[in-house]
C-alpha positions as CSV (number, residue, x, y, z in Angstrom):
1,M,0.0,0.0,0.0
2,A,1.2,3.4,-0.9
3,A,1.2,6.0,1.8
4,T,-0.6,9.1,0.9
5,T,0.3,12.4,2.5
6,R,-2.5,14.7,3.4
7,K,-2.1,18.5,3.5
8,S,-3.6,20.1,6.4
9,T,-6.6,22.2,5.5
10,A,-6.9,23.8,8.9
11,K,-6.3,27.6,8.8
12,A,-4.1,29.3,11.4
13,A,-6.0,31.3,13.9
14,P,-6.1,35.0,13.0
15,K,-3.9,37.3,15.0
16,K,-5.7,39.4,17.5
17,A,-5.4,43.2,17.3
18,P,-3.3,44.8,20.0
19,G,-5.3,46.2,22.9
20,R,-5.4,49.9,23.7
21,A,-2.5,49.8,26.1
22,A,-0.3,48.3,23.5
23,L,-1.4,50.9,21.0
24,K,-0.5,53.7,23.4
25,T,3.1,52.4,23.9
26,A,3.6,51.7,20.2
27,A,2.4,55.0,18.9
28,A,4.3,56.7,16.1
29,P,7.0,59.1,17.4
30,T,5.9,62.7,17.5
31,R,7.2,65.1,14.9
32,S,9.6,67.7,16.1
33,W,10.3,71.1,14.6
34,T,11.7,74.4,15.6
35,F,11.5,78.0,14.4
36,L,15.3,78.4,13.8
37,T,17.4,76.5,11.3
38,N,20.8,75.0,12.3
39,H,22.4,77.8,10.2
40,A,20.7,80.4,12.5
41,R,21.8,78.5,15.6
42,V,25.4,78.3,14.5
43,L,25.3,82.0,13.6
44,L,23.8,83.0,16.9
45,N,26.3,81.0,18.9
46,V,29.2,82.5,17.0
47,A,27.8,86.0,17.5
48,H,28.0,85.6,21.2
49,G,31.7,86.2,20.8
50,E,33.1,83.0,22.5
51,S,35.7,81.3,20.4
52,L,34.1,77.8,20.1
53,T,35.3,74.9,18.1
54,A,33.1,73.0,15.7
55,R,32.9,70.2,18.2
56,E,31.7,72.5,21.0
57,L,29.2,74.1,18.6
58,S,27.9,70.6,17.6
59,V,27.3,69.6,21.2
60,M,25.6,72.9,22.0
61,I,23.3,72.7,19.0
62,G,22.8,69.0,18.9
63,I,24.0,68.2,15.4
64,T,27.1,66.5,14.1
65,E,30.5,68.2,14.0
66,R,30.6,67.6,10.2
67,S,27.2,69.4,9.9
68,V,28.6,72.4,11.8
69,Q,31.7,72.5,9.5
70,T,29.4,72.5,6.5
71,I,27.3,75.3,7.9
72,L,30.3,77.3,8.8
73,A,31.6,76.9,5.3
74,D,28.2,78.0,3.9
75,L,28.1,81.1,6.1
76,I,31.7,82.0,5.2
77,A,31.1,81.5,1.5
78,D,28.1,83.8,1.5
79,G,29.9,86.5,3.6
80,Y,27.9,86.1,6.8
81,L,31.1,85.0,8.7
82,K,34.8,85.8,8.4
83,K,37.3,83.2,9.4
84,S,40.7,84.0,10.9
85,K,43.3,81.9,12.6
86,V,44.2,82.5,16.2
87,G,47.0,80.2,17.1
88,R,45.8,76.7,16.1
89,R,42.1,77.6,16.3
90,N,39.8,79.3,13.9
91,H,38.0,82.4,15.0
92,Y,34.8,83.5,13.4
93,T,33.5,87.1,13.2
94,V,29.9,87.9,12.1
95,N,29.3,90.5,9.4
96,P,26.2,92.1,10.9
97,E,25.5,94.2,7.8
98,R,24.7,91.3,5.5
99,P,21.0,91.1,4.5
100,M,18.8,88.2,5.3
101,R,18.7,85.6,2.5
102,H,15.0,85.2,1.9
103,P,13.3,87.9,-0.3
104,L,10.7,88.6,2.4
105,E,13.3,89.4,5.0
106,A,16.0,90.9,2.7
107,A,15.2,94.4,4.0
108,H,16.6,93.3,7.4
109,S,20.2,92.6,8.3
110,I,21.7,89.6,10.2
111,G,22.7,92.1,12.9
112,E,19.0,92.9,13.5
113,L,18.3,89.1,13.7
114,I,21.1,88.7,16.2
115,A,19.9,91.7,18.3
116,A,16.3,90.4,18.3
117,L,17.2,86.9,19.4
118,S,20.0,87.7,21.9
């Protein structure tokens, strides 16, 4: 006699939906946003006059050191900051006369922004 194999036709029990307590703990993370960009944060911290390294700025702002270096390069390239060497460190000076970048704020200078937020 030949043995026959039977496939099981029984269906697996459907999974139960998580209860309310499980849904509360597994909720999607809340979105986070702020009014100031990282560029503004770097500019404001440099404007306070302390000679901070990119690493120190990154810790203060909460972004990577590489991001701070990129932002500093952007601000220097567009004339908002001037870089000079003091010993082995870079020192940054704000050009307060530069206008804001967006056309809606172009009538205002960076110096006005710094004064308003300091």
